Gaussian input, Z-matrix of N, CA and C with variables (Angstrom, degrees):
# hf/3-21g

backbone

0 1
 N
 C     1     B1
 C     2     B2     1     A1
 N     3     B3     2     A2     1     D1
 C     4     B4     3     A3     2     D2
 C     5     B5     4     A4     3     D3
 N     6     B6     5     A5     4     D4
 C     7     B7     6     A6     5     D5
 C     8     B8     7     A7     6     D6
 N     9     B9     8     A8     7     D7
 C    10    B10     9     A9     8     D8
 C    11    B11    10    A10     9     D9
 N    12    B12    11    A11    10    D10
 C    13    B13    12    A12    11    D11
 C    14    B14    13    A13    12    D12
 N    15    B15    14    A14    13    D13
 C    16    B16    15    A15    14    D14
 C    17    B17    16    A16    15    D15
 N    18    B18    17    A17    16    D16
 C    19    B19    18    A18    17    D17
 C    20    B20    19    A19    18    D18
 N    21    B21    20    A20    19    D19
 C    22    B22    21    A21    20    D20
 C    23    B23    22    A22    21    D21
 N    24    B24    23    A23    22    D22
 C    25    B25    24    A24    23    D23
 C    26    B26    25    A25    24    D24
 N    27    B27    26    A26    25    D25
 C    28    B28    27    A27    26    D26
 C    29    B29    28    A28    27    D27
 N    30    B30    29    A29    28    D28
 C    31    B31    30    A30    29    D29
 C    32    B32    31    A31    30    D30
 N    33    B33    32    A32    31    D31
 C    34    B34    33    A33    32    D32
 C    35    B35    34    A34    33    D33
 N    36    B36    35    A35    34    D34
 C    37    B37    36    A36    35    D35
 C    38    B38    37    A37    36    D36
 N    39    B39    38    A38    37    D37
 C    40    B40    39    A39    38    D38
 C    41    B41    40    A40    39    D39
 N    42    B42    41    A41    40    D40
 C    43    B43    42    A42    41    D41
 C    44    B44    43    A43    42    D42
 N    45    B45    44    A44    43    D43
 C    46    B46    45    A45    44    D44
 C    47    B47    46    A46    45    D45
 N    48    B48    47    A47    46    D46
 C    49    B49    48    A48    47    D47
 C    50    B50    49    A49    48    D48
 N    51    B51    50    A50    49    D49
 C    52    B52    51    A51    50    D50
 C    53    B53    52    A52    51    D51
 N    54    B54    53    A53    52    D52
 C    55    B55    54    A54    53    D53
 C    56    B56    55    A55    54    D54
 N    57    B57    56    A56    55    D55
 C    58    B58    57    A57    56    D56
 C    59    B59    58    A58    57    D57
 N    60    B60    59    A59    58    D58
 C    61    B61    60    A60    59    D59
 C    62    B62    61    A61    60    D60
 N    63    B63    62    A62    61    D61
 C    64    B64    63    A63    62    D62
 C    65    B65    64    A64    63    D63
 N    66    B66    65    A65    64    D64
 C    67    B67    66    A66    65    D65
 C    68    B68    67    A67    66    D66
 N    69    B69    68    A68    67    D67
 C    70    B70    69    A69    68    D68
 C    71    B71    70    A70    69    D69
 N    72    B72    71    A71    70    D70
 C    73    B73    72    A72    71    D71
 C    74    B74    73    A73    72    D72
 N    75    B75    74    A74    73    D73
 C    76    B76    75    A75    74    D74
 C    77    B77    76    A76    75    D75
 N    78    B78    77    A77    76    D76
 C    79    B79    78    A78    77    D77
 C    80    B80    79    A79    78    D78
 N    81    B81    80    A80    79    D79
 C    82    B82    81    A81    80    D80
 C    83    B83    82    A82    81    D81
 N    84    B84    83    A83    82    D82
 C    85    B85    84    A84    83    D83
 C    86    B86    85    A85    84    D84
 N    87    B87    86    A86    85    D85
 C    88    B88    87    A87    86    D86
 C    89    B89    88    A88    87    D87
 N    90    B90    89    A89    88    D88
 C    91    B91    90    A90    89    D89
 C    92    B92    91    A91    90    D90
 N    93    B93    92    A92    91    D91
 C    94    B94    93    A93    92    D92
 C    95    B95    94    A94    93    D93
 N    96    B96    95    A95    94    D94
 C    97    B97    96    A96    95    D95
 C    98    B98    97    A97    96    D96
 N    99    B99    98    A98    97    D97
 C   100   B100    99    A99    98    D98
 C   101   B101   100   A100    99    D99
 N   102   B102   101   A101   100   D100
 C   103   B103   102   A102   101   D101
 C   104   B104   103   A103   102   D102
 N   105   B105   104   A104   103   D103
 C   106   B106   105   A105   104   D104
 C   107   B107   106   A106   105   D105
 N   108   B108   107   A107   106   D106
 C   109   B109   108   A108   107   D107
 C   110   B110   109   A109   108   D108
 N   111   B111   110   A110   109   D109
 C   112   B112   111   A111   110   D110
 C   113   B113   112   A112   111   D111
 N   114   B114   113   A113   112   D112
 C   115   B115   114   A114   113   D113
 C   116   B116   115   A115   114   D114
 N   117   B117   116   A116   115   D115
 C   118   B118   117   A117   116   D116
 C   119   B119   118   A118   117   D117
 N   120   B120   119   A119   118   D118
 C   121   B121   120   A120   119   D119
 C   122   B122   121   A121   120   D120
 N   123   B123   122   A122   121   D121
 C   124   B124   123   A123   122   D122
 C   125   B125   124   A124   123   D123
 N   126   B126   125   A125   124   D124
 C   127   B127   126   A126   125   D125
 C   128   B128   127   A127   126   D126
 N   129   B129   128   A128   127   D127
 C   130   B130   129   A129   128   D128
 C   131   B131   130   A130   129   D129
 N   132   B132   131   A131   130   D130
 C   133   B133   132   A132   131   D131
 C   134   B134   133   A133   132   D132
 N   135   B135   134   A134   133   D133
 C   136   B136   135   A135   134   D134
 C   137   B137   136   A136   135   D135
 N   138   B138   137   A137   136   D136
 C   139   B139   138   A138   137   D137
 C   140   B140   139   A139   138   D138
 N   141   B141   140   A140   139   D139
 C   142   B142   141   A141   140   D140
 C   143   B143   142   A142   141   D141
 N   144   B144   143   A143   142   D142
 C   145   B145   144   A144   143   D143
 C   146   B146   145   A145   144   D144
 N   147   B147   146   A146   145   D145
 C   148   B148   147   A147   146   D146
 C   149   B149   148   A148   147   D147
 N   150   B150   149   A149   148   D148
 C   151   B151   150   A150   149   D149
 C   152   B152   151   A151   150   D150
 N   153   B153   152   A152   151   D151
 C   154   B154   153   A153   152   D152
 C   155   B155   154   A154   153   D153
 N   156   B156   155   A155   154   D154
 C   157   B157   156   A156   155   D155
 C   158   B158   157   A157   156   D156
 N   159   B159   158   A158   157   D157
 C   160   B160   159   A159   158   D158
 C   161   B161   160   A160   159   D159
 N   162   B162   161   A161   160   D160
 C   163   B163   162   A162   161   D161
 C   164   B164   163   A163   162   D162
 N   165   B165   164   A164   163   D163
 C   166   B166   165   A165   164   D164
 C   167   B167   166   A166   165   D165
 N   168   B168   167   A167   166   D166
 C   169   B169   168   A168   167   D167
 C   170   B170   169   A169   168   D168
 N   171   B171   170   A170   169   D169
 C   172   B172   171   A171   170   D170
 C   173   B173   172   A172   171   D171
 N   174   B174   173   A173   172   D172
 C   175   B175   174   A174   173   D173
 C   176   B176   175   A175   174   D174
 N   177   B177   176   A176   175   D175
 C   178   B178   177   A177   176   D176
 C   179   B179   178   A178   177   D177
 N   180   B180   179   A179   178   D178
 C   181   B181   180   A180   179   D179
 C   182   B182   181   A181   180   D180
 N   183   B183   182   A182   181   D181
 C   184   B184   183   A183   182   D182
 C   185   B185   184   A184   183   D183
 N   186   B186   185   A185   184   D184
 C   187   B187   186   A186   185   D185
 C   188   B188   187   A187   186   D186
 N   189   B189   188   A188   187   D187
 C   190   B190   189   A189   188   D188
 C   191   B191   190   A190   189   D189
 N   192   B192   191   A191   190   D190
 C   193   B193   192   A192   191   D191
 C   194   B194   193   A193   192   D192
 N   195   B195   194   A194   193   D193
 C   196   B196   195   A195   194   D194
 C   197   B197   196   A196   195   D195
 N   198   B198   197   A197   196   D196
 C   199   B199   198   A198   197   D197
 C   200   B200   199   A199   198   D198
 N   201   B201   200   A200   199   D199
 C   202   B202   201   A201   200   D200
 C   203   B203   202   A202   201   D201
 N   204   B204   203   A203   202   D202
 C   205   B205   204   A204   203   D203
 C   206   B206   205   A205   204   D204
 N   207   B207   206   A206   205   D205
 C   208   B208   207   A207   206   D206
 C   209   B209   208   A208   207   D207
 N   210   B210   209   A209   208   D208
 C   211   B211   210   A210   209   D209
 C   212   B212   211   A211   210   D210
 N   213   B213   212   A212   211   D211
 C   214   B214   213   A213   212   D212
 C   215   B215   214   A214   213   D213
 N   216   B216   215   A215   214   D214
 C   217   B217   216   A216   215   D215
 C   218   B218   217   A217   216   D216
 N   219   B219   218   A218   217   D217
 C   220   B220   219   A219   218   D218
 C   221   B221   220   A220   219   D219
 N   222   B222   221   A221   220   D220
 C   223   B223   222   A222   221   D221
 C   224   B224   223   A223   222   D222
 N   225   B225   224   A224   223   D223
 C   226   B226   225   A225   224   D224
 C   227   B227   226   A226   225   D225
 N   228   B228   227   A227   226   D226
 C   229   B229   228   A228   227   D227
 C   230   B230   229   A229   228   D228
 N   231   B231   230   A230   229   D229
 C   232   B232   231   A231   230   D230
 C   233   B233   232   A232   231   D231
 N   234   B234   233   A233   232   D232
 C   235   B235   234   A234   233   D233
 C   236   B236   235   A235   234   D234
 N   237   B237   236   A236   235   D235
 C   238   B238   237   A237   236   D236
 C   239   B239   238   A238   237   D237
 N   240   B240   239   A239   238   D238
 C   241   B241   240   A240   239   D239
 C   242   B242   241   A241   240   D240
 N   243   B243   242   A242   241   D241
 C   244   B244   243   A243   242   D242
 C   245   B245   244   A244   243   D243
 N   246   B246   245   A245   244   D244
 C   247   B247   246   A246   245   D245
 C   248   B248   247   A247   246   D246
 N   249   B249   248   A248   247   D247
 C   250   B250   249   A249   248   D248
 C   251   B251   250   A250   249   D249
 N   252   B252   251   A251   250   D250
 C   253   B253   252   A252   251   D251
 C   254   B254   253   A253   252   D252

   B1=1.4408
   B2=1.5247
   B3=1.3179
   B4=1.4573
   B5=1.5170
   B6=1.3083
   B7=1.4550
   B8=1.5182
   B9=1.3199
   B10=1.4539
   B11=1.5258
   B12=1.3247
   B13=1.4567
   B14=1.5208
   B15=1.3367
   B16=1.4552
   B17=1.5282
   B18=1.3197
   B19=1.4642
   B20=1.5379
   B21=1.2755
   B22=1.4611
   B23=1.5286
   B24=1.3083
   B25=1.4657
   B26=1.5321
   B27=1.3217
   B28=1.4612
   B29=1.5271
   B30=1.3292
   B31=1.4639
   B32=1.5268
   B33=1.3241
   B34=1.4621
   B35=1.5259
   B36=1.3302
   B37=1.4722
   B38=1.5234
   B39=1.3225
   B40=1.4671
   B41=1.5295
   B42=1.3219
   B43=1.4531
   B44=1.5212
   B45=1.3092
   B46=1.4606
   B47=1.5342
   B48=1.3146
   B49=1.4644
   B50=1.5288
   B51=1.3286
   B52=1.4685
   B53=1.5205
   B54=1.3237
   B55=1.4703
   B56=1.5259
   B57=1.3287
   B58=1.4586
   B59=1.5197
   B60=1.3102
   B61=1.4509
   B62=1.5179
   B63=1.3131
   B64=1.4538
   B65=1.5242
   B66=1.3010
   B67=1.4580
   B68=1.5211
   B69=1.3012
   B70=1.4515
   B71=1.5205
   B72=1.3191
   B73=1.4633
   B74=1.5272
   B75=1.3239
   B76=1.4577
   B77=1.5266
   B78=1.3136
   B79=1.4599
   B80=1.5262
   B81=1.3189
   B82=1.4574
   B83=1.5247
   B84=1.3175
   B85=1.4561
   B86=1.5232
   B87=1.3020
   B88=1.4612
   B89=1.5293
   B90=1.3145
   B91=1.4619
   B92=1.5184
   B93=1.3032
   B94=1.4680
   B95=1.5243
   B96=1.3387
   B97=1.4650
   B98=1.5256
   B99=1.3032
   B100=1.4629
   B101=1.5265
   B102=1.2983
   B103=1.4682
   B104=1.5195
   B105=1.3292
   B106=1.4573
   B107=1.5273
   B108=1.3285
   B109=1.4745
   B110=1.5228
   B111=1.3258
   B112=1.4629
   B113=1.5322
   B114=1.3054
   B115=1.4712
   B116=1.5264
   B117=1.3096
   B118=1.4687
   B119=1.5276
   B120=1.3393
   B121=1.4660
   B122=1.5250
   B123=1.3163
   B124=1.4709
   B125=1.5288
   B126=1.3192
   B127=1.4681
   B128=1.5281
   B129=1.3296
   B130=1.4659
   B131=1.5291
   B132=1.3341
   B133=1.4663
   B134=1.5280
   B135=1.3134
   B136=1.4712
   B137=1.5292
   B138=1.3224
   B139=1.4619
   B140=1.5182
   B141=1.3250
   B142=1.4688
   B143=1.5320
   B144=1.3336
   B145=1.4711
   B146=1.5236
   B147=1.3207
   B148=1.4711
   B149=1.5313
   B150=1.3301
   B151=1.4670
   B152=1.5260
   B153=1.3402
   B154=1.4646
   B155=1.5260
   B156=1.3356
   B157=1.4629
   B158=1.5301
   B159=1.3105
   B160=1.4750
   B161=1.5120
   B162=1.3269
   B163=1.4686
   B164=1.5311
   B165=1.3257
   B166=1.4697
   B167=1.5310
   B168=1.3306
   B169=1.4626
   B170=1.5149
   B171=1.3210
   B172=1.4651
   B173=1.5233
   B174=1.3078
   B175=1.4626
   B176=1.5264
   B177=1.3274
   B178=1.4678
   B179=1.5172
   B180=1.3159
   B181=1.4647
   B182=1.5192
   B183=1.3156
   B184=1.4587
   B185=1.5200
   B186=1.3142
   B187=1.4565
   B188=1.5227
   B189=1.3086
   B190=1.4557
   B191=1.5266
   B192=1.3012
   B193=1.4591
   B194=1.5182
   B195=1.3068
   B196=1.4721
   B197=1.5286
   B198=1.3211
   B199=1.4585
   B200=1.5288
   B201=1.3320
   B202=1.4616
   B203=1.5260
   B204=1.3257
   B205=1.4576
   B206=1.5270
   B207=1.3089
   B208=1.4624
   B209=1.5249
   B210=1.3354
   B211=1.4654
   B212=1.5150
   B213=1.3399
   B214=1.4639
   B215=1.5173
   B216=1.3435
   B217=1.4522
   B218=1.5103
   B219=1.3199
   B220=1.4643
   B221=1.5184
   B222=1.3162
   B223=1.4507
   B224=1.5156
   B225=1.3046
   B226=1.4596
   B227=1.5148
   B228=1.3323
   B229=1.4545
   B230=1.5173
   B231=1.2910
   B232=1.4572
   B233=1.5270
   B234=1.3458
   B235=1.4620
   B236=1.5230
   B237=1.3115
   B238=1.4696
   B239=1.5227
   B240=1.3088
   B241=1.4605
   B242=1.5259
   B243=1.3286
   B244=1.4618
   B245=1.5260
   B246=1.3120
   B247=1.4610
   B248=1.5215
   B249=1.3093
   B250=1.4634
   B251=1.5264
   B252=1.3265
   B253=1.4789
   B254=1.5128
   A1=108.26
   A2=116.81
   A3=122.42
   A4=108.21
   A5=116.69
   A6=121.99
   A7=108.61
   A8=116.37
   A9=121.42
   A10=107.55
   A11=116.46
   A12=120.15
   A13=112.59
   A14=117.51
   A15=119.10
   A16=109.00
   A17=116.42
   A18=119.25
   A19=111.20
   A20=114.89
   A21=121.78
   A22=106.38
   A23=115.83
   A24=120.04
   A25=110.79
   A26=115.90
   A27=121.04
   A28=110.56
   A29=117.25
   A30=120.76
   A31=111.13
   A32=116.40
   A33=119.73
   A34=109.98
   A35=116.80
   A36=120.42
   A37=110.71
   A38=117.82
   A39=121.41
   A40=110.83
   A41=116.34
   A42=121.21
   A43=110.41
   A44=117.52
   A45=121.06
   A46=111.45
   A47=117.91
   A48=120.69
   A49=111.87
   A50=117.55
   A51=119.43
   A52=111.59
   A53=116.89
   A54=121.65
   A55=112.77
   A56=116.88
   A57=119.17
   A58=110.60
   A59=115.80
   A60=122.43
   A61=110.20
   A62=115.96
   A63=121.54
   A64=108.68
   A65=115.94
   A66=122.23
   A67=108.64
   A68=116.20
   A69=121.78
   A70=107.55
   A71=116.04
   A72=121.51
   A73=108.24
   A74=115.20
   A75=121.52
   A76=107.36
   A77=115.32
   A78=121.92
   A79=107.01
   A80=116.18
   A81=122.12
   A82=108.69
   A83=115.20
   A84=120.09
   A85=110.99
   A86=115.94
   A87=121.67
   A88=109.19
   A89=115.01
   A90=120.48
   A91=108.16
   A92=116.36
   A93=118.90
   A94=110.71
   A95=116.92
   A96=121.27
   A97=111.14
   A98=116.79
   A99=120.76
   A100=111.62
   A101=117.23
   A102=120.71
   A103=112.58
   A104=116.38
   A105=120.37
   A106=109.39
   A107=117.63
   A108=121.00
   A109=114.36
   A110=118.68
   A111=119.61
   A112=113.83
   A113=118.63
   A114=119.46
   A115=112.39
   A116=117.43
   A117=120.42
   A118=112.36
   A119=117.18
   A120=120.41
   A121=111.06
   A122=117.13
   A123=121.08
   A124=110.03
   A125=116.12
   A126=120.25
   A127=110.10
   A128=117.02
   A129=121.33
   A130=110.45
   A131=117.07
   A132=121.24
   A133=111.24
   A134=117.06
   A135=121.05
   A136=109.50
   A137=116.45
   A138=120.94
   A139=111.86
   A140=116.61
   A141=120.99
   A142=109.50
   A143=116.80
   A144=121.30
   A145=110.23
   A146=117.33
   A147=120.61
   A148=111.02
   A149=116.85
   A150=119.61
   A151=111.33
   A152=116.81
   A153=120.28
   A154=110.52
   A155=117.04
   A156=120.63
   A157=111.13
   A158=117.26
   A159=120.51
   A160=110.78
   A161=116.91
   A162=120.98
   A163=110.91
   A164=116.96
   A165=121.89
   A166=112.33
   A167=117.29
   A168=120.99
   A169=114.06
   A170=116.90
   A171=121.01
   A172=111.50
   A173=116.91
   A174=122.30
   A175=108.02
   A176=115.74
   A177=120.51
   A178=112.38
   A179=116.54
   A180=121.05
   A181=108.08
   A182=116.41
   A183=121.55
   A184=107.66
   A185=115.03
   A186=117.17
   A187=110.24
   A188=115.28
   A189=118.91
   A190=109.48
   A191=115.35
   A192=121.44
   A193=105.69
   A194=116.57
   A195=120.61
   A196=112.14
   A197=115.51
   A198=119.20
   A199=113.42
   A200=116.55
   A201=122.55
   A202=113.31
   A203=115.91
   A204=120.40
   A205=108.85
   A206=116.47
   A207=120.54
   A208=112.31
   A209=117.99
   A210=121.97
   A211=110.95
   A212=115.22
   A213=120.62
   A214=112.12
   A215=117.09
   A216=119.37
   A217=112.47
   A218=114.37
   A219=122.73
   A220=107.09
   A221=115.75
   A222=120.99
   A223=109.98
   A224=116.54
   A225=121.85
   A226=106.94
   A227=114.37
   A228=122.18
   A229=110.92
   A230=116.59
   A231=124.30
   A232=106.87
   A233=115.87
   A234=121.60
   A235=109.34
   A236=114.99
   A237=120.39
   A238=110.02
   A239=115.98
   A240=121.09
   A241=110.37
   A242=116.93
   A243=121.07
   A244=111.77
   A245=117.50
   A246=120.88
   A247=112.05
   A248=116.68
   A249=120.69
   A250=109.88
   A251=116.67
   A252=120.32
   A253=109.45
   D1=131.42
   D2=178.19
   D3=-94.54
   D4=127.76
   D5=179.83
   D6=-110.53
   D7=126.59
   D8=177.65
   D9=-79.45
   D10=113.87
   D11=-176.58
   D12=-93.04
   D13=1.95
   D14=179.22
   D15=-71.97
   D16=140.35
   D17=-177.48
   D18=-71.17
   D19=153.14
   D20=175.16
   D21=-85.39
   D22=111.57
   D23=-176.06
   D24=-77.31
   D25=162.67
   D26=175.50
   D27=-60.57
   D28=-39.68
   D29=179.43
   D30=-63.11
   D31=-42.89
   D32=178.09
   D33=-63.84
   D34=-42.71
   D35=178.03
   D36=-58.71
   D37=-47.67
   D38=-179.93
   D39=-60.09
   D40=-43.08
   D41=179.70
   D42=-63.28
   D43=-46.61
   D44=-178.12
   D45=-67.02
   D46=-35.55
   D47=179.32
   D48=-65.96
   D49=-30.50
   D50=177.30
   D51=-70.61
   D52=-18.39
   D53=-178.99
   D54=-99.18
   D55=0.04
   D56=-177.39
   D57=-70.66
   D58=154.24
   D59=-177.12
   D60=-120.46
   D61=162.97
   D62=174.95
   D63=-90.73
   D64=129.29
   D65=175.54
   D66=-124.83
   D67=153.89
   D68=175.35
   D69=-126.68
   D70=130.27
   D71=178.30
   D72=-100.24
   D73=130.82
   D74=177.43
   D75=-116.17
   D76=126.00
   D77=176.53
   D78=-108.22
   D79=117.76
   D80=-177.30
   D81=-96.35
   D82=117.72
   D83=-178.89
   D84=-83.61
   D85=139.84
   D86=177.42
   D87=-76.48
   D88=149.96
   D89=173.35
   D90=-126.41
   D91=165.68
   D92=177.69
   D93=-62.10
   D94=-35.83
   D95=179.79
   D96=-64.97
   D97=-34.82
   D98=-177.32
   D99=-63.95
   D100=-22.32
   D101=-176.27
   D102=-99.86
   D103=28.13
   D104=178.40
   D105=-115.46
   D106=149.27
   D107=-176.56
   D108=-59.90
   D109=-31.34
   D110=-175.47
   D111=-69.37
   D112=-11.56
   D113=178.08
   D114=-99.05
   D115=6.72
   D116=-179.95
   D117=-56.34
   D118=-40.75
   D119=-179.23
   D120=-65.93
   D121=-37.29
   D122=178.20
   D123=-66.22
   D124=-44.36
   D125=179.37
   D126=-64.16
   D127=-38.24
   D128=177.92
   D129=-59.41
   D130=-46.78
   D131=179.86
   D132=-68.94
   D133=-33.44
   D134=174.40
   D135=-60.70
   D136=-42.61
   D137=176.84
   D138=-63.22
   D139=-39.57
   D140=178.15
   D141=-60.77
   D142=-44.11
   D143=178.60
   D144=-62.89
   D145=-40.49
   D146=177.48
   D147=-60.32
   D148=-43.39
   D149=178.73
   D150=-64.08
   D151=-37.80
   D152=177.56
   D153=-64.41
   D154=-42.89
   D155=178.15
   D156=-64.49
   D157=-36.07
   D158=175.37
   D159=-65.10
   D160=-42.96
   D161=179.73
   D162=-63.13
   D163=-32.40
   D164=178.40
   D165=-79.34
   D166=-8.95
   D167=-179.26
   D168=82.67
   D169=11.90
   D170=-178.74
   D171=-88.54
   D172=-38.16
   D173=-177.42
   D174=-105.72
   D175=100.67
   D176=-174.42
   D177=-71.52
   D178=-44.35
   D179=-178.12
   D180=-137.98
   D181=133.28
   D182=174.83
   D183=-139.46
   D184=134.30
   D185=178.52
   D186=-152.15
   D187=139.31
   D188=175.16
   D189=-75.79
   D190=154.49
   D191=172.92
   D192=-109.32
   D193=117.13
   D194=-173.34
   D195=-118.89
   D196=35.12
   D197=-177.08
   D198=-102.68
   D199=15.55
   D200=-178.85
   D201=60.61
   D202=25.72
   D203=175.24
   D204=-88.09
   D205=-169.55
   D206=178.95
   D207=-77.73
   D208=-3.84
   D209=-176.55
   D210=-102.83
   D211=142.32
   D212=179.04
   D213=-106.27
   D214=-29.82
   D215=-177.86
   D216=-169.96
   D217=165.17
   D218=178.84
   D219=-133.94
   D220=134.18
   D221=175.71
   D222=-130.83
   D223=137.01
   D224=174.59
   D225=-115.89
   D226=113.33
   D227=-176.02
   D228=-97.75
   D229=140.44
   D230=175.87
   D231=-88.45
   D232=61.82
   D233=-173.93
   D234=-164.46
   D235=166.84
   D236=177.40
   D237=-78.29
   D238=167.48
   D239=177.30
   D240=-58.06
   D241=-43.04
   D242=-179.58
   D243=-62.48
   D244=-41.35
   D245=178.60
   D246=-67.14
   D247=-37.41
   D248=-179.61
   D249=-69.72
   D250=-40.03
   D251=179.98
   D252=-61.45

């Protein structure tokens, strides 16, 4: 792995901050209902909507959480909280 040891200058920081974007992170909590076979069709259509949002450039990253924790998924939207709601 190559590590860039050059310092990040104040000018570079200012330049990069002008290019920063607003993102919104959505954490989808799992429910007992979500883990039942009868909701498979709903989850399938939810996935279809996620792919459509990705194609539109609104949903930058989406991933299911499959570790049997309380979380079902994580989405990072290229939008404000109001737009995501």
